[in-house]
C-alpha positions in Angstrom: -9.2 -18.3 23.6 -12.5 -18.1 21.7 -10.9 -20.7 19.0 -9.9 -22.6 21.7 -13.2 -22.8 23.4 -15.0 -23.6 20.5 -12.4 -26.2 19.3 -13.1 -28.0 22.9 -16.4 -27.9 22.6 -16.4 -29.6 19.2 -14.2 -32.4 20.5 -16.4 -32.7 23.5 -19.4 -33.2 21.9 -18.1 -35.8 19.0 -16.5 -37.6 22.2 -20.3 -37.7 23.9 -21.7 -38.4 20.3 -19.7 -41.9 20.2 -20.4 -42.2 24.1 -24.3 -42.6 25.6 -24.6 -39.0 25.8 -25.6 -38.5 22.2 -28.4 -35.7 22.8 -25.7 -33.8 24.4 -22.9 -34.5 22.2 -25.5 -32.9 19.1 -25.9 -29.9 21.7 -22.6 -29.2 22.1 -21.8 -29.5 18.3 -24.5 -27.5 17.6 -23.4 -24.9 19.8 -19.4 -24.7 18.5 -20.8 -24.7 15.1 -23.4 -22.0 15.8 -20.8 -20.0 17.5 -18.0 -20.4 15.0 -20.8 -18.7 12.6 -21.7 -16.1 14.6 -17.8 -14.8 15.0 -17.4 -15.1 11.3 -19.8 -13.5 10.2 -18.5 -10.6 12.1 -22.1 -10.3 14.1 -20.9 -11.7 17.3 -17.6 -9.4 17.6 -19.3 -6.4 16.6 -22.0 -6.5 19.1 -19.9 -6.9 21.4 -17.5 -3.8 20.5 -20.0 -1.6 20.0 -21.4 -2.6 23.6 -18.1 -2.1 25.0 -17.0 0.6 22.8 -20.0 2.6 22.2 -20.0 5.1 25.5 -16.5 6.3 25.1 -15.8 9.4 23.1 -12.3 10.4 21.4 -12.6 13.9 22.4 -12.4 15.7 25.9 -15.9 16.8 27.1 -14.2 20.4 28.1 -11.3 22.7 27.1 -7.9 21.8 28.8 -7.4 23.3 32.1 -4.4 24.3 34.5 -3.3 21.1 36.4 -4.2 18.5 34.3 -3.1 14.8 34.6 -3.3 12.5 31.5 -3.0 8.5 32.1 -1.4 6.3 29.8 -1.8 2.5 30.2 0.7 0.2 29.0 -0.4 -2.5 26.8 3.0 -4.6 26.2 5.9 -4.5 24.6 7.7 -6.4 21.8 11.4 -7.4 20.7 11.8 -6.6 17.4 14.6 -7.0 15.2 15.1 -4.0 12.9 18.6 -4.2 10.2 20.3 -6.9 12.7 19.1 -4.7 15.8 17.0 -5.8 18.2 14.9 -3.3 19.8 12.0 -3.1 21.8 8.7 -0.7 21.4 5.5 -0.8 22.4 2.9 -3.2 21.1 0.9 -1.9 17.9 -2.0 -1.1 20.5 -0.1 1.3 22.4 -0.1 3.9 19.7 -3.4 5.2 19.9 -2.8 6.3 23.1 0.4 7.2 22.6 -0.4 9.5 19.9 -3.5 11.4 21.7 -1.2 11.6 24.7 1.5 13.5 22.7 -0.9 15.5 21.0 -3.1 16.6 24.5 0.5 17.2 25.1 1.1 20.5 22.7 -2.2 21.6 23.2 -1.5 22.2 26.6 1.7 24.1 25.8 -0.1 26.0 23.0 -2.8 26.5 25.8 -0.1 27.7 28.4 -1.5 24.8 31.2 0.2 22.7 33.1 -0.3 19.2 32.5 1.4 16.0 33.7 1.3 12.3 31.9 1.7 9.4 34.0 3.2 5.8 32.1 2.4 3.0 33.5 3.5 -1.1 33.3 6.2 -3.2 34.0 8.5 -5.5 32.1 5.7 -7.9 31.7 6.7 -9.3 28.2 10.2 -10.2 29.7 12.0 -7.4 26.9 14.5 -6.3 29.2 12.4 -2.8 29.2 9.2 -2.1 31.1 5.9 -0.4 29.6 6.0 2.9 31.6 9.5 3.0 30.0 8.8 1.9 26.4 5.3 4.6 26.2 8.0 7.4 28.0 10.4 7.0 25.3 8.0 7.3 22.5 6.7 10.4 24.1 10.1 11.6 24.1 10.6 10.8 20.4 7.0 12.9 19.8 8.6 16.2 21.9 6.8 15.4 25.4 9.1 17.0 28.0 10.9 14.0 30.0 9.6 16.4 32.8 6.2 15.9 32.3 6.1 12.5 32.2 5.7 10.7 35.7 6.4 6.6 35.0 5.4 3.6 36.9 6.8 0.8 36.1 5.6 -1.8 38.8 2.4 -2.7 38.3 2.2 -5.9 36.8 -1.9 -6.2 35.7 -4.9 -3.6 35.4 -5.8 -4.0 39.2 -2.4 -3.3 40.7 -1.9 -0.5 37.7 -5.5 1.3 38.9 -4.0 1.0 42.6 -0.8 2.7 41.8 -2.1 5.0 39.6 -4.8 6.1 42.5 -2.1 6.8 44.7 0.4 8.6 42.4 -3.0 11.2 41.7 -3.6 11.6 45.3 -0.6 12.7 46.1 -0.6 15.3 42.2 -4.0 16.3 43.6 -4.6 17.5 40.2 -7.8 19.8 39.0 -8.6 17.2 36.4 -7.5 13.9 35.3 -8.2 12.1 32.0 -7.7 8.7 31.4 -5.9 7.7 27.5 -7.3 4.2 26.4 -8.3 2.1 23.5 -12.1 1.9 24.3 -13.0 -1.7 24.3 -10.5 -1.3 27.5 -12.0 1.7 28.7 -14.7 0.0 30.6 -12.6 -2.3 33.3 -10.4 0.6 33.2 -12.6 2.7 35.3 -14.9 0.3 37.1 -10.8 -0.6 39.0 -10.2 3.3 39.3 -13.5 3.8 40.9 -12.8 1.4 43.4 -9.8 3.5 44.6 -12.0 6.6 44.7 -10.4 8.1 41.4 -13.0 9.4 38.8 -11.2 10.3 35.5 -12.8 11.5 32.5 -12.2 9.0 29.7 -11.1 9.5 26.5 -10.6 6.2 23.8 -7.6 6.9 21.9 -8.7 3.7 19.5 -12.1 1.7 18.5 -11.8 -2.1 16.6 -14.6 -2.8 14.2 -14.1 -6.2 11.8 -16.6 -4.8 9.2 -14.4 -2.5 7.0 -11.5 -5.2 6.8 -10.9 -7.3 3.9 -7.7 -9.4 4.4 -7.7 -11.2 8.0 -11.0 -10.7 8.7 -11.9 -13.7 9.9 -8.5 -13.6 12.2 -9.5 -10.2 13.0 -13.2 -11.5 14.4 -11.6 -13.9 16.8 -9.0 -11.4 18.2 -12.0 -9.0 19.1 -14.2 -12.2 20.4 -10.9 -12.7 22.5 -10.7 -8.7 23.9 -14.4 -8.7 24.1 -14.1 -12.1 26.7 -11.1 -10.4 28.1 -12.6 -7.3 29.1 -16.2 -9.3 30.4 -14.5 -11.9 32.5 -11.8 -8.8 34.4 -15.1 -7.4 35.2 -17.1 -10.5 36.2 -14.3 -11.4 38.8 -13.9 -8.1 40.1 -17.2 -7.9 41.0 -17.2 -12.0 42.3 -14.2 -10.9 44.2 -16.1 -7.7 45.7 -18.6 -10.6 47.2 -16.2 -12.9 48.6 -14.0 -9.5 50.2 -11.3 -10.5 48.0 -10.8 -6.9 47.0 -9.3 -4.2 48.7 -11.1 -1.8 50.8 -13.4 0.1 48.2 -12.9 3.6 48.6 -16.5 5.5 48.7 -16.0 8.8 48.2 -14.4 10.6 45.4 -10.8 11.7 46.1 -9.3 12.4 42.7 -9.9 14.8 41.5 -11.5 16.5 44.5 -15.4 17.1 43.9 -16.3 20.4 42.3 -18.6 22.5 44.1 -22.4 22.9 42.7 -22.6 26.7 44.1 
C-alpha cells in the first residue's frame, strides 16, 4: 500500500511536471522521494511502531485469578504445501498470541484457576478453515483442553469481531478479560471493544521493529508502514463513523468485566 502511494505520487508528479503545473509536479516528486527515504532509513516506520506499541506490556499487571477469559484474535490463515500435502495453518504473525495463550493456560492449570479462551475469525482467506478453528487447533496441539476454548468463526473483520466477542463475554460474565494481540494492533482492538462496553487488560504478544534486521530491511520497513497505516486508517474510520452516526450505538457504561467496588 505505501509503495503504491509513493509510486502514484511520483507518476503524478512527473505527469504534472511535463504539463502546465511544474511547481506542483516538483512538489509531488520531492514528497515521493522524501517519503521513500524516510521509510528505507527506518526512521518513519520505527517512529510509528513506537507510537503504536509503547503503551502495551507483554506481562499481566496482576496475578491470574479465577474466571478469567483470554481473547485471541485471528490474524489470517494460509495454505501450505507440506511434503506434497496441503495443510492450513495460521499466518506467522499469529503464533505470538498462540504461544502466549498456551502459556497462560498452563499457568492457570498450575495455579488451580479457571480460564477460558475465545478464538475468533472467519475463513477470510478462503482456505476452507476459519481463523478461529485454525487458532484453536494450534492451541490444542500445545496442550490446551478443547473444553476451555470457545470458537467464534462468524466475524470477517475487526469491528464484527469486537461486537461478537462483547456479546459472548456478556454471557460468560468473567471476572477478568485479557486480550492477547500483537502490540501494533492493540490500540484499534481496544477502541472497538470499548465501544461495546468491554474493558479488557491488554497483553502484547509480539512487537515489530525494523532496526534489528539485516535481511530484507527495506521490505520490513514497508511492511511496518503498511501495518501502521492500516491501524491509523481504522481508527480514523471509527471516529468518522461515530461523527456520522453510522456505528452501532455506543455502550457508555462498562459492562464486562463488571466494575469493581472501590470500597
